[in-house]
C-alpha positions, 0 to 999 in steps of 0.5 A: 349465141348459136347452138350446133348439134353435131351428129355421131357423138352428139357433141353440142357447140354453143358459140359466142357466149358472153362471159363478161365485159372488159373496157366496154367490150363483150368477152365471148367464149365457145362451149363444147359439150359432150352428150350424156347427163354429166357432170363432166370435167372442164378444160378452159382453152386460152388461144395463142397469137402473141398477145396481139392476135388469135381467136377462140377458133384458132389452131389450138382448137385441135384439142377441142373435139377429141377432149369433148369426145373423151367426155370433157367440156371444153370452153374456148375463150377470147380475151382483150388484145394488145395494143388496144388493151395493155397488160393486165387486160388479157390476164384479167379476162382469163381469171374472169373466164374461170370465175364464169365457168365455176359460177355457171357449171350447173348450166353446162354439165360441168363438175366445178371441182374438176376444172383445168386451164390450157393455153397455147403460146402466149395463151399459156402464159396468160392461163398459167399466171391466171391459175397460179395467182387465183383468188381463194375458191377460184383454184383449178385442178390442172394446168396445161401449157403448149409451147408457152413462154413461161419466163419472159425475162429469160427470153428477153435476155436471150433475144437482147431486146423486148419483142414487138408483141410484148412491147405492145402489151406493156407499152415498153420501148426497149429492154430497160429496167422498167421493161425487165420488171414488167416481164418478171412480174408477168412470168409464170416461173416466178409464181411457182409454189408448193401445192400447185395443181399438176402441170403438163408441158407440151413443146417441140424441140425445134421451136424457134419462137418459144424455145423448148428450153423454157419448158425444161427450165419450168419443169425443173423449177416445178420439180424442185418445189415438188409440184407434179409436172410431165412433159410431152416432147415433140421431137423436131416440132416447131411452134406450129401445132398444125405440123405436129401430127407428122412428128407425133401422131399420138400427142393429143391422145397422150394429152387426154390420158394426162387429163384422165390421170390428173383430173381423176375421171371415172370411166 
């Protein structure tokens, strides 16, 4: 555990906080805290990396400082990775993180009734499913998915096979009936129900890893069931967040505005 005090906006960053234990492995997170008395809304960030890699200090960290400057506590988590840990280890860890944030809200100036999850790429699939299947009392108030595979069956059928990454997660050897069932069971699009918290989708139209169409389909299903959903479209954007600013210099600002509007922040 290490504490860094940033100058200027006096942001505090506490790293490698243990939030649980999975399979004998310590589960760690970083906390970015605004200055001031609080309490503040919290955003739990779940990193990308195709279920087999990535880290809480990855490219999705681009959101952490701007959100903290806007008076949000950001909690960026690590989780167990494939192929060492099969599904549902990463999903279990995301749910554990939500429970930890709620249980420790007072220690980190967090408003326990204003918590959202945010995931990039595979992290979005994990975050969405954890939020959409939350136990009673563990619900969150917002879901933000960045370039996320929300329908694994659709993507598998599009490719004509299961990806090597998903094969590592589920232990599958091909797109057979068993694999299709596993993909269906792990697809957030199949867990949409009326009453879900508001959803924001952020996706690039030139994404050839996770097609933009997945977010379009997800939004359509959400709207059909009257779940509030907005989409920030990055025209010409690829799967790489680091290339987005030249396409839309305001996409992070738009994301913060969405959080402000949907988590009802008092200015």
